[in-house]
C-alpha positions, 0 to 999 in steps of 0.5 A: 545450530548453536548449543544453549551453552553458548548463550543462544537458544535454539529457535522454536518451530513457531519462530522458524515459521515466522522467519520463513513467512517473512522471507516469503513475504519479502520476496513477494514484495520485491516480485510485485514491485518488479512486475509493476515496473514492467506494466504500462503507466496506464495499467499502473494508474488503474492498479492504484485506483483498484487498490484504493477501492480494495482499501475501502474507499468509495462504494462499488467499483463502478462508482467509487473511483476512476482513472482520469484521461491519460492525455490531459489529466491536469496533474491528477491520475485518478479520483476516488470517493473518500466514502460511499456517500461521496462526501469528499474525494481524494485525488491520486497521482501515480508515478511508475519511476525508478528514481526517487520522487523529489520535491518538485513533483510533490509541489506540482501535485500540491498545485494540482490539488489547489487548482481543484480546491481539493483537501486530500491527495495520495501520491503513489510511486513504485520507487521512493521519496526524497526527504525534501519531498516528504518534508514538503508533503507534510508542510502544505495545507492539503493532506498529501499521503505518500506511498512508496513502492515498498508500502504499495506492495505491502498494501497490495498483499494486505488487501488482496490486489494482484496476489493470490493465496498459494497456501494457508496454515492454521497454528493452534494452541490449547485453550486452557480456559476450556478445561476449567471444570468450574464452567460445568 
């Protein structure tokens, strides 16, 4: 460690815990992405629907979303209710890819949404999106949300899909407000 005479202070225990936590989380994100890439495309499509349900779309799992027929999906891999009442649906495209998703793939998905008279879609990939793909998604009338592999893994961690708690620590601090004697 460097001394404080060199202009840098030592890290606090809380800062060290935060660094360790972020390191563990980054390793978990990479591990999730690697594991997903080893799964079948059909499993990936199911995972995506499970995640969206965990995020609060639809009602119960049975009625909230479904994976479309693998052979004849017409450019849509899943359909999920936007809310419990099913007032609107969100169409899902899931691509388990190594290379970046480019504009033509987003154009195909936008065309599929147009064909279904849909206003909303989510395109999820294990890889990333090119700048042109992002620009095109932002330019079409339908709202298309793009989720890359990094964000997918982060959402899985946040919503508890495909992960389990290994350990938990609660860090407490003194509540000085409790010790104010005027509250007697």
